[in-house]
All heavy atoms as TSV, in Angstrom:
chain	resi	resn	atom	element	x	y	z
A	1	MET	N	N	0.850	-1.179	0.000
A	1	MET	CA	C	0.000	0.000	0.000
A	1	MET	C	C	0.897	1.245	0.000
A	1	MET	O	O	1.838	1.343	0.781
A	1	MET	CB	C	-0.906	-0.025	1.221
A	1	MET	CG	C	-1.834	1.172	1.277
A	1	MET	SD	S	-3.018	1.092	2.599
A	1	MET	CE	C	-4.320	0.207	1.795
A	2	ASP	N	N	0.588	2.154	-0.855
A	2	ASP	CA	C	1.361	3.376	-0.997
A	2	ASP	C	C	0.956	4.391	0.072
A	2	ASP	O	O	-0.204	4.436	0.492
A	2	ASP	CB	C	1.112	3.968	-2.398
A	2	ASP	CG	C	2.050	5.105	-2.711
A	2	ASP	OD1	O	3.198	4.830	-3.071
A	2	ASP	OD2	O	1.620	6.264	-2.558
A	3	LYS	N	N	1.910	5.202	0.508
A	3	LYS	CA	C	1.616	6.199	1.547
A	3	LYS	C	C	0.560	7.202	1.083
A	3	LYS	O	O	-0.194	7.736	1.904
A	3	LYS	CB	C	2.884	6.917	1.981
A	3	LYS	CG	C	3.528	7.782	0.904
A	3	LYS	CD	C	4.787	8.451	1.387
A	3	LYS	CE	C	5.368	9.255	0.238
A	3	LYS	NZ	N	6.592	9.914	0.593
A	4	ASP	N	N	0.483	7.458	-0.217
A	4	ASP	CA	C	-0.534	8.370	-0.737
A	4	ASP	C	C	-1.935	7.806	-0.538
A	4	ASP	O	O	-2.886	8.563	-0.334
A	4	ASP	CB	C	-0.299	8.686	-2.218
A	4	ASP	CG	C	0.820	9.689	-2.431
A	4	ASP	OD1	O	0.934	10.619	-1.617
A	4	ASP	OD2	O	1.567	9.533	-3.409
A	5	GLN	N	N	-2.064	6.500	-0.594
A	5	GLN	CA	C	-3.367	5.883	-0.359
A	5	GLN	C	C	-3.822	6.138	1.069
A	5	GLN	O	O	-4.977	6.487	1.302
A	5	GLN	CB	C	-3.307	4.376	-0.602
A	5	GLN	CG	C	-3.280	3.988	-2.062
A	5	GLN	CD	C	-3.153	2.496	-2.217
A	5	GLN	OE1	O	-2.094	1.952	-1.946
A	5	GLN	NE2	N	-4.205	1.856	-2.643
A	6	VAL	N	N	-2.922	5.981	2.007
A	6	VAL	CA	C	-3.256	6.169	3.419
A	6	VAL	C	C	-3.574	7.635	3.703
A	6	VAL	O	O	-4.597	7.954	4.328
A	6	VAL	CB	C	-2.094	5.678	4.320
A	6	VAL	CG1	C	-2.382	5.974	5.782
A	6	VAL	CG2	C	-1.842	4.196	4.103
A	7	LYS	N	N	-2.711	8.521	3.244
A	7	LYS	CA	C	-2.934	9.951	3.473
A	7	LYS	C	C	-4.217	10.418	2.779
A	7	LYS	O	O	-4.967	11.230	3.329
A	7	LYS	CB	C	-1.740	10.762	2.967
A	7	LYS	CG	C	-0.500	10.613	3.814
A	7	LYS	CD	C	0.643	11.452	3.258
A	7	LYS	CE	C	1.892	11.301	4.085
A	7	LYS	NZ	N	3.006	12.102	3.551
A	8	GLY	N	N	-4.445	9.926	1.585
A	8	GLY	CA	C	-5.647	10.305	0.846
A	8	GLY	C	C	-6.914	9.840	1.541
A	8	GLY	O	O	-7.888	10.585	1.649
A	9	ALA	N	N	-6.896	8.609	2.045
A	9	ALA	CA	C	-8.064	8.083	2.753
A	9	ALA	C	C	-8.331	8.902	4.013
A	9	ALA	O	O	-9.494	9.194	4.335
A	9	ALA	CB	C	-7.847	6.617	3.106
A	10	ALA	N	N	-7.270	9.295	4.699
A	10	ALA	CA	C	-7.436	10.113	5.906
A	10	ALA	C	C	-8.044	11.474	5.561
A	10	ALA	O	O	-8.938	11.970	6.277
A	10	ALA	CB	C	-6.093	10.291	6.603
A	11	LYS	N	N	-7.596	12.068	4.467
A	11	LYS	CA	C	-8.151	13.356	4.042
A	11	LYS	C	C	-9.616	13.217	3.637
A	11	LYS	O	O	-10.418	14.113	3.897
A	11	LYS	CB	C	-7.357	13.934	2.868
A	11	LYS	CG	C	-6.064	14.574	3.268
A	11	LYS	CD	C	-5.355	15.185	2.070
A	11	LYS	CE	C	-4.000	15.712	2.449
A	11	LYS	NZ	N	-3.273	16.241	1.297
A	12	GLU	N	N	-9.940	12.098	3.000
A	12	GLU	CA	C	-11.335	11.858	2.616
A	12	GLU	C	C	-12.233	11.814	3.857
A	12	GLU	O	O	-13.304	12.427	3.879
A	12	GLU	CB	C	-11.475	10.536	1.865
A	12	GLU	CG	C	-11.060	10.589	0.427
A	12	GLU	CD	C	-11.232	9.262	-0.265
A	12	GLU	OE1	O	-10.494	8.316	0.060
A	12	GLU	OE2	O	-12.127	9.169	-1.121
A	13	ILE	N	N	-11.783	11.101	4.869
A	13	ILE	CA	C	-12.567	10.982	6.104
A	13	ILE	C	C	-12.690	12.336	6.788
A	13	ILE	O	O	-13.788	12.753	7.180
A	13	ILE	CB	C	-11.931	9.937	7.042
A	13	ILE	CG1	C	-12.049	8.548	6.426
A	13	ILE	CG2	C	-12.575	9.983	8.428
A	13	ILE	CD1	C	-11.204	7.489	7.101
A	14	LYS	N	N	-11.560	13.019	6.920
A	14	LYS	CA	C	-11.567	14.333	7.573
A	14	LYS	C	C	-12.469	15.307	6.816
A	14	LYS	O	O	-13.242	16.059	7.421
A	14	LYS	CB	C	-10.137	14.878	7.652
A	14	LYS	CG	C	-10.006	16.176	8.385
A	14	LYS	CD	C	-8.542	16.637	8.431
A	14	LYS	CE	C	-8.436	18.033	8.992
A	14	LYS	NZ	N	-7.081	18.574	8.870
A	15	GLY	N	N	-12.383	15.292	5.511
A	15	GLY	CA	C	-13.221	16.170	4.697
A	15	GLY	C	C	-14.691	15.834	4.826
A	15	GLY	O	O	-15.545	16.719	4.889
A	16	GLY	N	N	-14.996	14.542	4.888
A	16	GLY	CA	C	-16.377	14.117	5.057
A	16	GLY	C	C	-16.962	14.575	6.385
A	16	GLY	O	O	-18.114	15.009	6.456
A	17	VAL	N	N	-16.150	14.475	7.429
A	17	VAL	CA	C	-16.593	14.936	8.748
A	17	VAL	C	C	-16.815	16.443	8.722
A	17	VAL	O	O	-17.836	16.943	9.222
A	17	VAL	CB	C	-15.575	14.536	9.840
A	17	VAL	CG1	C	-15.877	15.219	11.157
A	17	VAL	CG2	C	-15.534	13.027	10.013
A	18	LYS	N	N	-15.871	17.149	8.146
A	18	LYS	CA	C	-15.983	18.611	8.075
A	18	LYS	C	C	-17.217	19.027	7.273
A	18	LYS	O	O	-17.929	19.969	7.649
A	18	LYS	CB	C	-14.710	19.188	7.443
A	18	LYS	CG	C	-14.520	20.663	7.617
A	18	LYS	CD	C	-13.132	21.075	7.128
A	18	LYS	CE	C	-12.816	22.495	7.473
A	18	LYS	NZ	N	-11.467	22.869	7.043
A	19	GLU	N	N	-17.470	18.324	6.188
A	19	GLU	CA	C	-18.647	18.602	5.369
A	19	GLU	C	C	-19.930	18.379	6.178
A	19	GLU	O	O	-20.855	19.191	6.146
A	19	GLU	CB	C	-18.635	17.706	4.136
A	19	GLU	CG	C	-19.808	17.905	3.207
A	19	GLU	CD	C	-19.780	16.956	2.020
A	19	GLU	OE1	O	-18.865	16.109	1.908
A	19	GLU	OE2	O	-20.695	17.069	1.192
A	20	ALA	N	N	-19.970	17.273	6.922
A	20	ALA	CA	C	-21.150	16.952	7.733
A	20	ALA	C	C	-21.359	17.995	8.829
A	20	ALA	O	O	-22.497	18.397	9.101
A	20	ALA	CB	C	-21.000	15.565	8.343
A	21	VAL	N	N	-20.274	18.439	9.441
A	21	VAL	CA	C	-20.381	19.478	10.475
A	21	VAL	C	C	-20.908	20.760	9.856
A	21	VAL	O	O	-21.761	21.441	10.441
A	21	VAL	CB	C	-19.013	19.710	11.171
A	21	VAL	CG1	C	-19.022	20.966	12.023
A	21	VAL	CG2	C	-18.633	18.506	12.006
A	22	GLY	N	N	-20.424	21.094	8.679
A	22	GLY	CA	C	-20.900	22.291	7.982
A	22	GLY	C	C	-22.388	22.224	7.694
A	22	GLY	O	O	-23.116	23.206	7.872
A	23	LYS	N	N	-22.854	21.049	7.276
A	23	LYS	CA	C	-24.282	20.865	7.006
A	23	LYS	C	C	-25.083	20.970	8.303
A	23	LYS	O	O	-26.121	21.624	8.348
A	23	LYS	CB	C	-24.547	19.510	6.351
A	23	LYS	CG	C	-24.190	19.442	4.902
A	23	LYS	CD	C	-24.510	18.064	4.327
A	23	LYS	CE	C	-24.084	17.981	2.873
A	23	LYS	NZ	N	-24.346	16.640	2.307
A	24	ALA	N	N	-24.594	20.306	9.354
A	24	ALA	CA	C	-25.317	20.267	10.624
A	24	ALA	C	C	-25.414	21.643	11.278
A	24	ALA	O	O	-26.404	21.953	11.927
A	24	ALA	CB	C	-24.652	19.283	11.580
A	25	THR	N	N	-24.375	22.450	11.092
A	25	THR	CA	C	-24.356	23.770	11.725
A	25	THR	C	C	-24.814	24.863	10.772
A	25	THR	O	O	-24.759	26.044	11.120
A	25	THR	CB	C	-22.941	24.118	12.241
A	25	THR	OG1	O	-22.027	24.108	11.144
A	25	THR	CG2	C	-22.497	23.138	13.305
A	26	ASP	N	N	-25.248	24.456	9.596
A	26	ASP	CA	C	-25.693	25.397	8.564
A	26	ASP	C	C	-24.609	26.438	8.258
A	26	ASP	O	O	-24.854	27.635	8.208
A	26	ASP	CB	C	-26.999	26.082	8.986
A	26	ASP	CG	C	-27.702	26.737	7.805
A	26	ASP	OD1	O	-27.539	26.230	6.667
A	26	ASP	OD2	O	-28.392	27.746	8.009
A	27	ASN	N	N	-23.381	25.899	8.078
A	27	ASN	CA	C	-22.226	26.745	7.778
A	27	ASN	C	C	-21.720	26.367	6.384
A	27	ASN	O	O	-20.957	25.404	6.226
A	27	ASN	CB	C	-21.131	26.537	8.832
A	27	ASN	CG	C	-19.957	27.475	8.654
A	27	ASN	OD1	O	-19.677	27.933	7.562
A	27	ASN	ND2	N	-19.262	27.739	9.749
A	28	PRO	N	N	-22.139	27.105	5.353
A	28	PRO	CA	C	-21.768	26.730	3.979
A	28	PRO	C	C	-20.258	26.756	3.729
A	28	PRO	O	O	-19.745	25.945	2.952
A	28	PRO	CB	C	-22.473	27.753	3.104
A	28	PRO	CG	C	-23.195	28.685	3.989
A	28	PRO	CD	C	-23.008	28.255	5.399
A	29	LYS	N	N	-19.540	27.651	4.387
A	29	LYS	CA	C	-18.092	27.731	4.181
A	29	LYS	C	C	-17.412	26.436	4.642
A	29	LYS	O	O	-16.589	25.869	3.926
A	29	LYS	CB	C	-17.515	28.924	4.940
A	29	LYS	CG	C	-16.028	29.083	4.748
A	29	LYS	CD	C	-15.472	30.262	5.518
A	29	LYS	CE	C	-13.972	30.337	5.300
A	29	LYS	NZ	N	-13.257	30.837	6.438
A	30	THR	N	N	-17.771	25.970	5.815
A	30	THR	CA	C	-17.190	24.732	6.339
A	30	THR	C	C	-17.588	23.542	5.478
A	30	THR	O	O	-16.771	22.656	5.210
A	30	THR	CB	C	-17.646	24.506	7.797
A	30	THR	OG1	O	-17.242	25.629	8.581
A	30	THR	CG2	C	-17.034	23.252	8.394
A	31	GLU	N	N	-18.822	23.543	5.020
A	31	GLU	CA	C	-19.303	22.460	4.164
A	31	GLU	C	C	-18.505	22.391	2.868
A	31	GLU	O	O	-18.060	21.327	2.446
A	31	GLU	CB	C	-20.782	22.667	3.865
A	31	GLU	CG	C	-21.417	21.537	3.106
A	31	GLU	CD	C	-22.897	21.754	2.868
A	31	GLU	OE1	O	-23.508	22.629	3.504
A	31	GLU	OE2	O	-23.441	21.026	2.014
A	32	VAL	N	N	-18.278	23.529	2.239
A	32	VAL	CA	C	-17.517	23.583	0.990
A	32	VAL	C	C	-16.062	23.194	1.220
A	32	VAL	O	O	-15.466	22.462	0.415
A	32	VAL	CB	C	-17.627	24.985	0.346
A	32	VAL	CG1	C	-16.656	25.149	-0.792
A	32	VAL	CG2	C	-19.047	25.235	-0.125
A	33	GLU	N	N	-15.485	23.660	2.320
A	33	GLU	CA	C	-14.102	23.287	2.641
A	33	GLU	C	C	-13.994	21.777	2.820
A	33	GLU	O	O	-13.027	21.151	2.375
A	33	GLU	CB	C	-13.636	24.000	3.910
A	33	GLU	CG	C	-13.373	25.478	3.733
A	33	GLU	CD	C	-13.071	26.195	5.047
A	33	GLU	OE1	O	-13.149	25.559	6.127
A	33	GLU	OE2	O	-12.768	27.399	4.994
A	34	GLY	N	N	-14.986	21.187	3.466
A	34	GLY	CA	C	-14.991	19.741	3.661
A	34	GLY	C	C	-15.081	18.991	2.346
A	34	GLY	O	O	-14.378	18.004	2.132
A	35	LYS	N	N	-15.968	19.454	1.463
A	35	LYS	CA	C	-16.100	18.812	0.148
A	35	LYS	C	C	-14.780	18.896	-0.615
A	35	LYS	O	O	-14.352	17.923	-1.247
A	35	LYS	CB	C	-17.196	19.486	-0.672
A	35	LYS	CG	C	-18.588	19.099	-0.273
A	35	LYS	CD	C	-19.615	19.789	-1.154
A	35	LYS	CE	C	-21.022	19.456	-0.728
A	35	LYS	NZ	N	-22.038	20.099	-1.566
A	36	ALA	N	N	-14.141	20.052	-0.565
A	36	ALA	CA	C	-12.873	20.238	-1.282
A	36	ALA	C	C	-11.799	19.308	-0.719
A	36	ALA	O	O	-11.063	18.663	-1.482
A	36	ALA	CB	C	-12.426	21.688	-1.195
A	37	GLU	N	N	-11.728	19.229	0.600
A	37	GLU	CA	C	-10.724	18.378	1.227
A	37	GLU	C	C	-10.981	16.904	0.893
A	37	GLU	O	O	-10.048	16.135	0.642
A	37	GLU	CB	C	-10.737	18.576	2.741
A	37	GLU	CG	C	-9.596	17.905	3.452
A	37	GLU	CD	C	-9.454	18.339	4.892
A	37	GLU	OE1	O	-10.137	19.286	5.328
A	37	GLU	OE2	O	-8.638	17.719	5.591
A	38	LYS	N	N	-12.241	16.529	0.865
A	38	LYS	CA	C	-12.601	15.157	0.508
A	38	LYS	C	C	-12.184	14.849	-0.928
A	38	LYS	O	O	-11.646	13.775	-1.210
A	38	LYS	CB	C	-14.108	14.968	0.691
A	38	LYS	CG	C	-14.559	13.542	0.653
A	38	LYS	CD	C	-15.955	13.340	1.214
A	38	LYS	CE	C	-17.022	13.876	0.311
A	38	LYS	NZ	N	-18.379	13.500	0.760
A	39	ASN	N	N	-12.384	15.791	-1.829
A	39	ASN	CA	C	-12.002	15.596	-3.230
A	39	ASN	C	C	-10.491	15.486	-3.389
A	39	ASN	O	O	-9.995	14.670	-4.174
A	39	ASN	CB	C	-12.550	16.713	-4.104
A	39	ASN	CG	C	-14.052	16.625	-4.274
A	39	ASN	OD1	O	-14.639	15.562	-4.129
A	39	ASN	ND2	N	-14.678	17.748	-4.578
A	40	VAL	N	N	-9.750	16.297	-2.645
A	40	VAL	CA	C	-8.285	16.217	-2.677
A	40	VAL	C	C	-7.841	14.849	-2.169
A	40	VAL	O	O	-6.951	14.212	-2.740
A	40	VAL	CB	C	-7.647	17.355	-1.843
A	40	VAL	CG1	C	-6.166	17.120	-1.631
A	40	VAL	CG2	C	-7.876	18.692	-2.515
A	41	GLY	N	N	-8.470	14.387	-1.108
A	41	GLY	CA	C	-8.146	13.075	-0.563
A	41	GLY	C	C	-8.418	11.958	-1.546
A	41	GLY	O	O	-7.632	11.016	-1.675
A	42	THR	N	N	-9.534	12.055	-2.240
A	42	THR	CA	C	-9.876	11.038	-3.249
A	42	THR	C	C	-8.818	10.999	-4.345
A	42	THR	O	O	-8.364	9.921	-4.746
A	42	THR	CB	C	-11.264	11.330	-3.850
A	42	THR	OG1	O	-12.237	11.310	-2.810
A	42	THR	CG2	C	-11.627	10.308	-4.907
A	43	ALA	N	N	-8.419	12.162	-4.803
A	43	ALA	CA	C	-7.399	12.227	-5.855
A	43	ALA	C	C	-6.081	11.639	-5.363
A	43	ALA	O	O	-5.432	10.858	-6.080
A	43	ALA	CB	C	-7.201	13.668	-6.311
A	44	GLN	N	N	-5.691	11.990	-4.145
A	44	GLN	CA	C	-4.430	11.492	-3.601
A	44	GLN	C	C	-4.477	9.970	-3.424
A	44	GLN	O	O	-3.511	9.274	-3.733
A	44	GLN	CB	C	-4.140	12.161	-2.257
A	44	GLN	CG	C	-2.780	11.816	-1.696
A	44	GLN	CD	C	-2.440	12.627	-0.460
A	44	GLN	OE1	O	-3.293	13.300	0.110
A	44	GLN	NE2	N	-1.204	12.558	-0.041
A	45	ARG	N	N	-5.601	9.455	-2.976
A	45	ARG	CA	C	-5.748	8.013	-2.805
A	45	ARG	C	C	-5.646	7.301	-4.151
A	45	ARG	O	O	-4.983	6.270	-4.287
A	45	ARG	CB	C	-7.089	7.693	-2.135
A	45	ARG	CG	C	-7.296	6.202	-1.890
A	45	ARG	CD	C	-8.630	5.915	-1.223
A	45	ARG	NE	N	-9.770	6.543	-1.851
A	45	ARG	CZ	C	-10.380	6.099	-2.951
A	45	ARG	NH1	N	-9.942	5.029	-3.572
A	45	ARG	NH2	N	-11.438	6.731	-3.444
A	46	LYS	N	N	-6.264	7.861	-5.165
A	46	LYS	CA	C	-6.221	7.241	-6.498
A	46	LYS	C	C	-4.812	7.276	-7.083
A	46	LYS	O	O	-4.398	6.357	-7.790
A	46	LYS	CB	C	-7.229	7.904	-7.429
A	46	LYS	CG	C	-8.646	7.535	-7.050
A	46	LYS	CD	C	-9.660	8.104	-7.995
A	46	LYS	CE	C	-11.048	7.671	-7.522
A	46	LYS	NZ	N	-12.050	7.755	-8.534
A	47	ILE	N	N	-4.070	8.328	-6.804
A	47	ILE	CA	C	-2.671	8.396	-7.239
A	47	ILE	C	C	-1.876	7.276	-6.579
A	47	ILE	O	O	-1.073	6.603	-7.220
A	47	ILE	CB	C	-2.059	9.779	-6.930
A	47	ILE	CG1	C	-2.653	10.831	-7.871
A	47	ILE	CG2	C	-0.544	9.747	-7.023
A	47	ILE	CD1	C	-2.321	12.252	-7.494
A	48	GLY	N	N	-2.112	7.077	-5.302
A	48	GLY	CA	C	-1.449	5.984	-4.587
A	48	GLY	C	C	-1.793	4.629	-5.172
A	48	GLY	O	O	-0.927	3.746	-5.292
A	49	GLU	N	N	-3.058	4.439	-5.532
A	49	GLU	CA	C	-3.473	3.177	-6.152
A	49	GLU	C	C	-2.766	2.978	-7.491
A	49	GLU	O	O	-2.336	1.865	-7.809
A	49	GLU	CB	C	-4.986	3.156	-6.345
A	49	GLU	CG	C	-5.763	3.036	-5.051
A	49	GLU	CD	C	-7.258	3.225	-5.232
A	49	GLU	OE1	O	-7.725	3.437	-6.372
A	49	GLU	OE2	O	-7.977	3.145	-4.210
A	50	ALA	N	N	-2.640	4.043	-8.254
A	50	ALA	CA	C	-1.952	3.953	-9.547
A	50	ALA	C	C	-0.480	3.596	-9.349
A	50	ALA	O	O	0.075	2.773	-10.096
A	50	ALA	CB	C	-2.085	5.262	-10.317
A	51	LYS	N	N	0.142	4.190	-8.343
A	51	LYS	CA	C	1.544	3.866	-8.049
A	51	LYS	C	C	1.692	2.386	-7.705
A	51	LYS	O	O	2.639	1.730	-8.138
A	51	LYS	CB	C	2.064	4.713	-6.887
A	51	LYS	CG	C	2.327	6.154	-7.228
A	51	LYS	CD	C	2.834	6.876	-5.985
A	51	LYS	CE	C	3.115	8.331	-6.209
A	51	LYS	NZ	N	3.574	9.000	-4.967
A	52	ASP	N	N	0.760	1.873	-6.902
A	52	ASP	CA	C	0.788	0.452	-6.559
A	52	ASP	C	C	0.647	-0.418	-7.801
A	52	ASP	O	O	1.347	-1.419	-7.956
A	52	ASP	CB	C	-0.334	0.116	-5.581
A	52	ASP	CG	C	0.087	0.206	-4.123
A	52	ASP	OD1	O	1.288	0.399	-3.858
A	52	ASP	OD2	O	-0.794	0.069	-3.256
A	53	ASP	N	N	-0.283	-0.045	-8.671
A	53	ASP	CA	C	-0.492	-0.810	-9.901
A	53	ASP	C	C	0.772	-0.834	-10.755
A	53	ASP	O	O	1.127	-1.871	-11.322
A	53	ASP	CB	C	-1.659	-0.243	-10.701
A	53	ASP	CG	C	-3.001	-0.480	-10.033
A	53	ASP	OD1	O	-3.085	-1.312	-9.111
A	53	ASP	OD2	O	-3.979	0.204	-10.423
A	54	ILE	N	N	1.442	0.292	-10.834
A	54	ILE	CA	C	2.682	0.383	-11.628
A	54	ILE	C	C	3.760	-0.495	-11.003
A	54	ILE	O	O	4.458	-1.227	-11.703
A	54	ILE	CB	C	3.148	1.853	-11.757
A	54	ILE	CG1	C	2.177	2.622	-12.646
A	54	ILE	CG2	C	4.572	1.926	-12.293
A	54	ILE	CD1	C	2.379	4.118	-12.633
A	55	ARG	N	N	3.891	-0.422	-9.684
A	55	ARG	CA	C	4.892	-1.251	-8.989
A	55	ARG	C	C	4.602	-2.738	-9.207
A	55	ARG	O	O	5.510	-3.521	-9.461
A	55	ARG	CB	C	4.894	-0.940	-7.483
A	55	ARG	CG	C	5.971	0.029	-7.071
A	55	ARG	CD	C	6.151	0.030	-5.563
A	55	ARG	NE	N	4.945	0.507	-4.875
A	55	ARG	CZ	C	4.685	1.764	-4.572
A	55	ARG	NH1	N	5.559	2.694	-4.889
A	55	ARG	NH2	N	3.583	2.100	-3.959
A	56	ASP	N	N	3.321	-3.105	-9.102
A	56	ASP	CA	C	2.955	-4.503	-9.301
A	56	ASP	C	C	3.251	-4.954	-10.732
A	56	ASP	O	O	3.709	-6.068	-10.955
A	56	ASP	CB	C	1.479	-4.718	-8.986
A	56	ASP	CG	C	1.161	-4.588	-7.506
A	56	ASP	OD1	O	2.111	-4.610	-6.683
A	56	ASP	OD2	O	-0.040	-4.452	-7.168
A	57	ALA	N	N	2.976	-4.105	-11.694
A	57	ALA	CA	C	3.238	-4.446	-13.098
A	57	ALA	C	C	4.739	-4.612	-13.362
A	57	ALA	O	O	5.134	-5.466	-14.151
A	57	ALA	CB	C	2.658	-3.376	-14.016
A	58	ASN	N	N	5.549	-3.818	-12.690
A	58	ASN	CA	C	6.998	-3.904	-12.882
A	58	ASN	C	C	7.597	-5.142	-12.224
A	58	ASN	O	O	8.690	-5.564	-12.585
A	58	ASN	CB	C	7.691	-2.655	-12.342
A	58	ASN	CG	C	7.478	-1.459	-13.237
A	58	ASN	OD1	O	7.263	-1.600	-14.441
A	58	ASN	ND2	N	7.513	-0.274	-12.668
A	59	LYS	N	N	6.908	-5.731	-11.261
A	59	LYS	CA	C	7.407	-6.924	-10.585
A	59	LYS	C	C	7.216	-8.180	-11.434
A	59	LYS	O	O	7.838	-9.189	-11.191
A	59	LYS	CB	C	6.694	-7.114	-9.243
A	59	LYS	CG	C	7.097	-6.114	-8.202
A	59	LYS	CD	C	6.368	-6.364	-6.904
A	59	LYS	CE	C	6.752	-5.339	-5.869
A	59	LYS	NZ	N	6.014	-5.538	-4.611
A	60	ARG	N	N	6.344	-8.096	-12.414
A	60	ARG	CA	C	6.055	-9.283	-13.247
A	60	ARG	C	C	7.090	-9.522	-14.265
A	60	ARG	O	O	7.850	-8.980	-14.789
A	60	ARG	CB	C	4.704	-9.122	-13.935
A	60	ARG	CG	C	3.599	-9.139	-12.943
A	60	ARG	CD	C	2.282	-9.002	-13.626
A	60	ARG	NE	N	1.343	-8.425	-12.668
A	60	ARG	CZ	C	0.196	-7.922	-12.980
A	60	ARG	NH1	N	-0.189	-7.862	-14.224
A	60	ARG	NH2	N	-0.608	-7.448	-12.079
């Protein structure tokens, strides 16, 4: 597992929580920040997955 996968998953969770807090408190700024952080986390996690796929392909 690539470190980007772990960091990305953590950002996704943190962003999701922040988004939910923004919705619950009716704070659009916090909600948008959470969505953005979640999207960054998703991208970072997918980059990590791609790195793993490349490493696995090179081992064959």
